N, C-alpha and C positions, 0 to 999 in steps of 0.2 A: 660132352655136353655142349661145347661150342659148336660142334658140327651139327647138332640137332636144332640149334636156335633158328637158322634161316628157314628150315623146313617147318618149324613151329609157327613162325610168322606167316608163311605162305598159307598154312592151314587155317590160321585165325583171321586172315584178311576178309573172307566172305562174312564171317560173323561180325567183324568190326564194321564192315560196310552196312550190314543189316541193322546194326545198332546205332548207326549214325543218325543224329537228330538235327533237323534244320529249322532255324527260326527266321521268320521274315519280318523285317522292320520297314514300315512305310511312313515317310515323313509328311509333315504338313506342307501347304503351299497353295491353298485356295483351289481355284479351278485346275491348276496344274497337277493337283493330286489325282485327277482323272487318268493321268498317264499310268498310275499304278495298275489299272485294269489290264493294260497291255502287257505289263510285267507278269501278272498272274496267268494270263493266257499263254504266254510263251513258256513259262515254267511248266504248266500242266501239259501242254502239247508235247513237251520234250521229257516227260516223266520225271521231272525234278520234284522231289517231295517238299511239302510245306507242313511241318508238324506243329508249329506255333506261329502266331501272328501278333504283332504289336503295332499300334498305330496312334498317331496324333493328328488332330484337326481333320483335314480331308482324308489323310491316310487312315485315320481312325474310322471314318465312315466306310471306306472301301474294305478295311480289315473286318469291321463288324458285319458287313453284308456277306463277306466270304465265310466268316466263322458261323454265321446264321444258316449256312447251307445253300447259299446262292452260288451258282457256277460263275466263272468269269464271263461266259457268254450271256448269262442272265443279268449280271450286273451291267454289262455293256448295253444290253437292250434297254434296261431301265434308264441309264444315263442318256441314251440317245433318243428317248421318247419325248414327245411333246409334254407329257406330264412332268418330266424332270424340270424343264424350263419353267413350267408353271410353279413348281415348288420354289425355284430360285427367285422368280419374280413376285412371289406371294400371291399368285392367282389360284382360285379353286380349280379342282379337276373338272373336266368336262362332265356335265350332268349333275354337278354339285354346286352350281352357281345359283345361290338362293337370292333371287332378285328382289324379293319382298323387302329385305332390309337395306337395299342399296339406296343411297341418298342421291339427290339431284346432282348432276354433273357440274363441276365448277372448274375454273382454269387454274386451280392450285397444282403446284408441283412439289411442294415440300410441306410435310406435316410435322410439327413439333409437339410432342406429348409432354404434358406436365401433370404432376399430381397436386391437387389442391385439397389441403386437409381442413379440419373444422376450425382451425385458428387462422385460416387464410394464408398459410405459408405454402409457397410453391416448391415442388421438387421436380427437377428435370429428369425425365426418363429418356436416356440417351440411346435409343434403338432406332435405326433408320429403316430396317427391313421388316416386312410383314412375314411372320414365320408360321402362320396357322396351317398352311398346306404342308410345309416341310415337317412340322411336328407330327402330324397325323401319318404322313407317309412313312416316317421312321418307325413309329410304334406299330403300325399295321403290318409292316414287312418283317418285324423282328419278334412280334409277340409270341408266335408259336415256337420259335427257337428258344426263347427265354423259358417258355413253359416246359419244353422237353428237358432243358438243362437245369430246371429248378432254380433259375436266376444265379447259377454258378457258371462263370465264364470258362472254367476248366472242363465243363461237360458239354460245351458246344461242339459243333462239327469239327472245328479246330480250336484248341485252347487259345484264349484271347486276353490281351491286356490293352486297355485304352488309357491314354494319358490326358489329364485335364489340369487346370491351374486354379489354385486358390490365391487370388490377388491380395487378400487381406494379410495372409501370413507369408506371401511371396514364395510359395512352395508348389512343387508339382504334386498331383494327386494321381495315384495309380488305381484305376477302377478294375476290379476283378470279380464283382458280384453285384446283384441287384438287377434293376431293369436295364436291359441291353439298349433299348431306345433312348433312355435318359442318359446313359453313358455316351452314346454317339452324339446326342444333341449337345451335351455339355462340352465335348472336346472340340466342337466347331463354333462355339459361342465367341465370335470375334467381338471384342469390346467396341462400343459405340455403334455396332452394326446389328447384332442380335441381342434380344433380351435374355439375361441369364436364367437358368432354372436351378432349383435346389436338388442336390443329390446327397442323401444322408444328412440333410439339414443344412448343407453349405451351398452357397451360390458358387458355381464353378464356371470357368471360362476356357477359352481355346488353349489346348495343351501345348501349342507351339510357343506360347509366351515364355515358358521356362524349360521346355525340352522338346524341340522341334524334330529331333532325330533320336528317338529313345532306344538306341542300341543297348545302353546300360540297363534299361528296364528288362529287355529280353534276356540279357545275360544273368541278371540277378533272379528274375522270376522263373526262368525255364532252364538255364544253363545248357543251351544247345551246343552241339559239336561245331556247327557252322552257322554263321549269321549272314544272311543276305540283306544288305541295307540299301534301300532305294530312296534317293533324295531328289525331290522335285522343286525345292524351294530356292529362292534367290540366295546367292552367296552373301555371307556376312564377312567382311574383310578382316584379315589378320592385322593389317596396319591401316592408317588413315589413307583414303583414296584421293590424294591431292589432285590428280589429273581429271578425275571424274566427279568431284564432289558437287559441282554446280548442276550436273545432270541428275545426280542421285538425290538431291535435297527434296525433290517432290515426293520421293518414296520414304521420307524420314519416318512417318508413322509406321509403315510396314516394317522397317528395320528395328524400330523401337519395340514392337510387339513380338518380334520373332527371335527365338533363341538361335544361337549360331549352330549350323550344321557342320560337324567335324568328322570327315571320313576316317580320321585316325582312331576313332572309337572302335573301328572294326580291326581285329588283329589279322595276322597274315593268313590265317585259316579261313577267313571270311571273304565276302565279295561285296564290293561297293559299286552300285549302279546309279549313274546320273544321266537320265535321258537328256537329249539336246532339245531344250525348250526355249531357245532364243526366239524372240518375237512373240512369245505368249505372255500373258499377264495373269495375275491371280483372279481376274474376273472374266476370263474367256470361256465361260461355260458353254457358249454357243459353238465353240470349236472343239467339242468333245471328241469327235471322230479323229481329228488330227492329233490330239493329245494321246489318245489310246494307241494310235499307230506309232507315235514317238517312243512310248514306253516299250511297245512290242519289238520294234526294230533294235533298240539299244540292248535289250536282253538277248536277242539273237546274236548280236555282235559279240557279246561276252559269253556266249554259250560254251565255248571250249574251256574258258576259265572256270565257269560254273561246274561243268562236268569233271574237270580235273580236280576240283576240291570236294565234290560230292559224288561219291561212288555209288550210293544207293539210288535205285530207280523204283518208281511206283507208276505203273502204266495208267493211262487215262481211264481205261475201263474199270480199273480197281478203285480209283478215286470216285468215279461216277457211281459205282455200286455202293460205296460207303456213304456217299452224299444221299443217294436215294433211300438207303436204309435209315439214315437220320431223319429225312423229311417224311418218311412213311409214319413216323411217330407223331406227326402234327395232330394235335387235338382239334376237333371241329370248333369253328369260331361261333359259338353260341354264348350269349351274354345274359346275365341274370340281373343287371341293373347298373347304377352309377355309384361311384364312390367320390366323396367330396373332401377337399383339403382347403381350409381357410375360407369357406363360404358359409354365410349365416343362413338361418332357416328360410328367410324370405327369398333369397336368391336361389336356394336349393329348390324350393317349390316352383319358382319361375322357370328354372332350367329343366326340371322334370316335365313341365307342361310342353316345353319346346321339343323334348324327346318323345312326347306321348307316353310317358311312364308315370306310374303312381306309386307312392310310398307304400311298401309292404305288399306290393302285388307279386304273387308267386307265378311267374311265367318266364319263359326264355325268349330273348329277342334275337333275330338274325343279325348278322354283322352289317348287312346293308342298311337296316333301320338305324343302327347306332352311328354309322358313318354319316347318314343323312342328317341325323339329329345334331351331330357335332358341327357340320358345316352350316346348318341352320342357326346354331348358336353363335359361331364366330363371324358370321356374316355381319353381325352388328358390332361396330368398333368397340363398344363398351366391354364386350365379352371376348375380344380377341386376345386378352391376356390369359385365357384359360389354357393351361398346358395339359395335353392328353397323354395318358399312359395306360396301356392295356395290361391288366393284371390277370393272373391265372390262379384259380383255386383248385388245387390238386385233389381236394376232398370231394368237392361238388362237381369237379371236372367241367367247370364253366369259367368264362371270362367275365370281367367287369371293366368298365371304362372309368378310370380315375381322372378327375378334373382338378388340377391344382391351380389356385389363384395366385398369379404373380403380381409384382408391384402394379398398383392401379394407376391408370392415366385417365383421370376424369375431366381433364381440361386439355384442349387441343387447339393449336393455332395453325391455320393454313395460310401459306404464302403462295402467290402466283402472279400472273400477268403476262403481257406480251410486248415485244418490241417488233415493230413492223416498218417496212419501207413506205407504207402509206400512213396517213395520220389517224391510225386506229389503235395505237399503242395504249396500254393501260396497266394499272397496278391493282392487284386483288389481295384482300386480307379477309380471312374467315375465322370466327371465334366459336368454339364448341365447348359446351359444358354438359356433363352427364350426371344424373342423379338417380339413385335407385331407392324406391320405397314401395314395394308391392308392384308398382309399374316402373318401367324404364323411361325416364324423361331426358330428352335431348334438346337443350336450348342452343339456338344457333343464331349468329349475327354475322353478316358479311357486308363488305364494301368493295366497290370496284369503281375506279376513277380514271378518266382519260379525256382527251379532247373530243373523241367521237362518242364514247359511251360512259355513262355513270349509273351506278345502281346502289341500292341499300336494301337488305332483306333481313327481317327478323321473324323467327318462327320457333315453335315448340312442337316436337313430335313425342307423343305419349304412347308407348307400346304396352299393350295388355297381353298377358300370356295366353289369351283365348285361341289363336292370335288375332289381334286387330289393333290398328293404330288410328289415332286422332291427331291431326296436324293443323292447328290454326296458324295463320301467317299474315304478314303485312309487308308490302314491297313498294319500291319506287325505282323507276327506270327512266333514263333520258338518253335520246339519240340525237346527234347533230350531224346530218349528212352533208352539210355544206363545208365542214372542216375536212377537206379531202386532199391535202398536199401529198404529192406522190414523188418519191425519189426517182421513179422511172417514168416521169410524166411525158418525156419526149417519145417514149416507146408506147406507153399505154394509151388507150382510148376510153378512159373512164372519166366522165364529166361530173363535177360536183352537182348535187341536187340541193336546191334551197328548201330545206325541210328540217324542222326540229320536232321531236315527238316526246311527250311526257306521258308515262303510264303509272298511275297510282292504283294500288289494289289492296284488298283485304279479303280474306276468305279462309276456308278450311278444307282439308281432305280427310276422308274416312276410307281406310284401306284394309284389305284382307289378302292373304295369299290365295292363289288359285293354282292348285296342284303344287308342284315343286318349283317350277320355273317362272310362273306368271304372277303378276300382282294386279288385283282389281281394286279400283277406287271410285268413290263418288266425290264430287266436289261442287262447291258453290262459291262464287266470287263476286264481289262488288268492285266496280272500277270507276275511275274518274280521270279521263284522258284529255290531253290537248295536243292537237296537230297544227303547226303553223307552217305555211308554205305559200309559194307564188303559183300563179297559173301561167303556163307557158315556159319558154326556155331562157328568155332574156331577163336580166335583173340589174337594177341600178340601186345605189345606196339610198336613194330617197323613196324607194318603193316601200309600201306597207304590206304586211303579210295577211293572208286569210287566216282566220282562227276557227278551227273546227273543234268544238268541245263536245265530247261524247261521254256520257255517264250512263250507268246501267248495271246489270248483273248477268251472270251466266251460271248455268248449272248443268251438270252432265256426268259422264262416266268415262273411265279409261281402263283398258286392259293392255298390259305391256310386259315385255320380257326382253332381256339383253344378256348376251354372253360375249359381247365384243371385247377384244383383248386390249383395246386402247380407247381413250376418250375421243381422240381425233386421229385420222389416218389409220383406221383399224385394218388388219389383214387376216384376222381369224374371228370365227364366231358368227353369231346371228342376232338379229333384233327384230321385234315385231311390236306394233302399237295399233290400237283401235280406239278412237275417241269420238264420243257423241256429245254435242252441246246444244243447249237452247239458250238464245240470247234475247234480252229485252233491253232496249236502249232508247235514250232520247239524245238527239244531236242538235246542237245550236251552232249555226254558222254565221260568223261575222266577217263580211268580205273586206279584203284589202283593195288597193288601187289597181291591182292586176286582174280583178274580177269584173265581169260585166254586170254582176249583181250589185245593188247599192244598198240593200236593206238586210238587216239581220233576219234569219229565218230559222224555224224550229221544225224538227221532224221526230216522229216516234216510229221505231221499227222493232220487229221481232222476227226471228228466223231460227231454223234448225241447221245443223251442220254435222256431217260424218266425215272423219278423216282417218284413213288407214295407211300404214306404211310397213314395208318389210325390206330387210337386207340380209344377205348371207354371203359368206366366203367359202370357197372350195379349194382346198390345198391339193394341187396336182403333183407337186414335188416339194423337196425341202426348200427350194428357192422360188417357186412360182405358184401364185394363187390367183384364181379368178373369182369374181363376185358379181352380184347384181343388187340393184336397189329399185324399189317400185313404190309409188305413192299415188293415192287417189283422194279427191275431195268432192263431196256432193252436198249441195246446200241450196236453199231458196233465199239467200241473202239479197236484200234489196239495195238500191243505190242511195248514196247520200246526196247532198245538195249540188255538188259539182264533180267533174271527172276525177280530179286529182285527189280530192277527199275520199272518193270511192275507191280508187285503185290502191291507195296506200293502206286501206283497211280491208282489202280483199285477200283471201288466202294466197300464199306465195309458195312456190317450189324453190327451195334453196339447196341445191345439190353440192355446191363447191364450198371450200373453206371460207371464202370471203363473200358468199352470196348474201348473207344477212347484213353486210356493210354497204350494200348497194340497193337502189330502188330499181328493180328489174321489171319494167312495166309489161314486157312480153311474157313474163313468167308468173303472172298473177291472173287468177280467174276464180269465180265462185264455184265452178265445176270443172275439174280437169283430171287427167291421168298422166302419169309420167313414169318413165322407166329408164334404166341405164345399166352399163356394165363397167366393171373395174378390173384392171390387171395390175398385179403387184409383183415385181421382181426384186428379190432380196439380193442386192449386190454385196452385202456384208450383213452380219447378224444385226447391226444397228442401222443400216442404210438401205432404204427402199427406193426403187424407181417405180412411179405410179403413172398409169394412163387410164383415164376414165372419160366416158361420154354418155350423154343423156338426151332423151327425147321428151319434149313437153307438149302435150296436146290439150289445149283449152276447149271445152265444149261451148263456153260463152266467152268469146274474145271481146274485151272491152275497148271501145274507142271513144274519142272526144268529138262531140259534134260542135257546130258553130256557136251554140249557146253555152259552151264549156260544160256540158252535161255528159255523163257516161251513157253509152248505149251499146247494145250487142251488135257487132258487125257480122253480117251473114255473107259478106263478099270475099272474105279472106280465107284462103286455104291455110289455116293457122296451125302450123307445126313448127316448133322452135327447138334449136339444138344448143347444148352446152357441153364443153369439153375442157379438160385440163391435163397437162403433163407436168410432173413435178419430181424433184429429188428431195427425200426427207431423211434426216438423221434424227433418230429417236434418242435424245439426250436426257440425262437426269432432270434437266430443267424444262422438259417438254420438247415438242418437235422443233427442229430447225429445218425450215423448208424454203425452197426456191421453186416457184411454179409459174407457168404460163397458162392463163385462163382465157377461155373464149365463151362469150354469150351471144346468142342470136338476138341482140338488143341494140337499137340505134344509139342509145346514150352510153352504154357500157359494153362495148363489143370485145375489146382485147385488152388484157392487162397482165403485167408481170408483178409478182408479189413475193417479197422475202419477209419471213417472220420467224421469231424465236419465242416459243411459248404457245399456249392454247388460245385459239380464237373462238371463245365460247361466251355466249350471252344468255341472259334470262329471256324467257318467252314473253311477248306482248300479250295482253289479255285477249285480243281479238285474233291471235294466231291460232 
């Protein structure tokens, strides 16, 4: 019998190898979890089987995509796409940017969401990231796999377990059934960053809080013969790091929220893989390719160890055939309607109108219509708390989109401002309150204050489900161009202008969507303005200023659209605008002692104006983008009492970031065309080098005659240039920029500017 035992073992080895089951465990680690894709690629390419997969946080996302039938190459392509960075940054996908709901651009960089209940108690909603694109991306990419598996994670392409956290009972939660997209969304809900969602009635958070390396989950749930554990998270120390504690204190929140990864969880039969991710952070999503390569290379380094412990092989073709057979079962994405959770009847009716659906209507909707309806809904901040889940009805063989209402944030505070090397710094605060009752009402109040610019705006936007909006508003703006101290004054050639402007206005807008990307609006506005200035270049303290008081109204239309990726210093997207206005004003001029006029005079004017603009960027590579900008103005605007009063109220071309802080007389005309080019080189995912240049051609070049009046010069070959070169860091608090700007203008020719934050101002009524 003893002689037969070796022979028996030899005969059983192939059977034992064939029976060998492999579990793959993927840890959390934020963006560093992208390295898991490289591990999956290396394993498949070398015929190493994966029979079960368990993941937490970002490891859960990659595990879920793999279990849903996506190949490592498909997951890599998804992560490297522009769409993925849009999900991370909270931007809608290209073609789903519903401009109709976008509000006026402000210099805010931080939004604090608060819940205000009927007893006027505030509740802080502590989510910093906008997740509307990410939520839909997860559900649309996993809905068919969930349908095939009947919401049973054991019946996916590869059996799956996802780890989440219940912070109220301080326990881990192992997700093994239900909506796959909800499980993936739950496991990466980092506290204070993403708003949590309910799974089986509980709010769940990032699984890494209590189990960042769920080897034990794989062992208990699947009992595999071999566990391959991949850790990409930062190490949590066995003992206190006395030598490095000063350096590590800035990451204290990360360590507090992250369970310790212990390689000893894997026994001697398993494999522990830790890619070399030194120099990477949990937020380096833009370095995805390098992260994938790190995981791939580390797996290849350990390939002999892996092969030594896993005798079984499954060729790539076999895995691909199994994956194709699984995906061939995907049911067609046809929808029979919407399902609501925690929405009252009024909101359900409003939402159905946005989706172009009617209650009780027996028809099927294509997936594209449902996706457009979702992004149409969440484009409005009030509905951005709607969490989407695509459900499958196996009886009807149709899908439905479930919208779950998460904690409401009906009160929002915006903070912003700018710090600059010139005296144009300011502070911005905006207050938003939302109320819903058949219509959606957005009450808005903002203040901006600084030595150069001050403003106050109050408005109410009322959205009807038609869709149509009505927006009454009142505003006040003040500019002081004389306050122009410059940190770089020895280098710059920007001269202060003795000019203060006050713009008071009241009016309303009436707007409708035009197709999917454009917004059309009609407006009427009454304004009451004061311009105080001197005539000429020299000024002494005893001089008195001219006062040009303009009051009147304007009415007109606007068609516009924008998909630019940033408020300022954009590098992707496009924007178009066409505005037509009719003005009727009365102008009262009171001369100062620099005027040759001695008496007050009054004028009445009316005129038409058309202004059109377009800009677009073309991405030539991952790091280089070219763009253009073009603008034209055509009007029959008349002259006011003197030259300077005319030129400051004449349409201006403002191509650079500081153009609106200067009075560029050579870049103003009642009729002009202008165009330019922009080149953007990405030195780093957050750092751009920009070079831009523009040509301005006025058809009516205004000059001052001997009587201080404006007249059209026919003698000058009037073409003017503007250019800028700059380095821009796109920080969470807005752009941090150092630029050198050139204008073909005698008073403001060359200037250096450093600023932190957005240089954005409200428009003057006559702009």
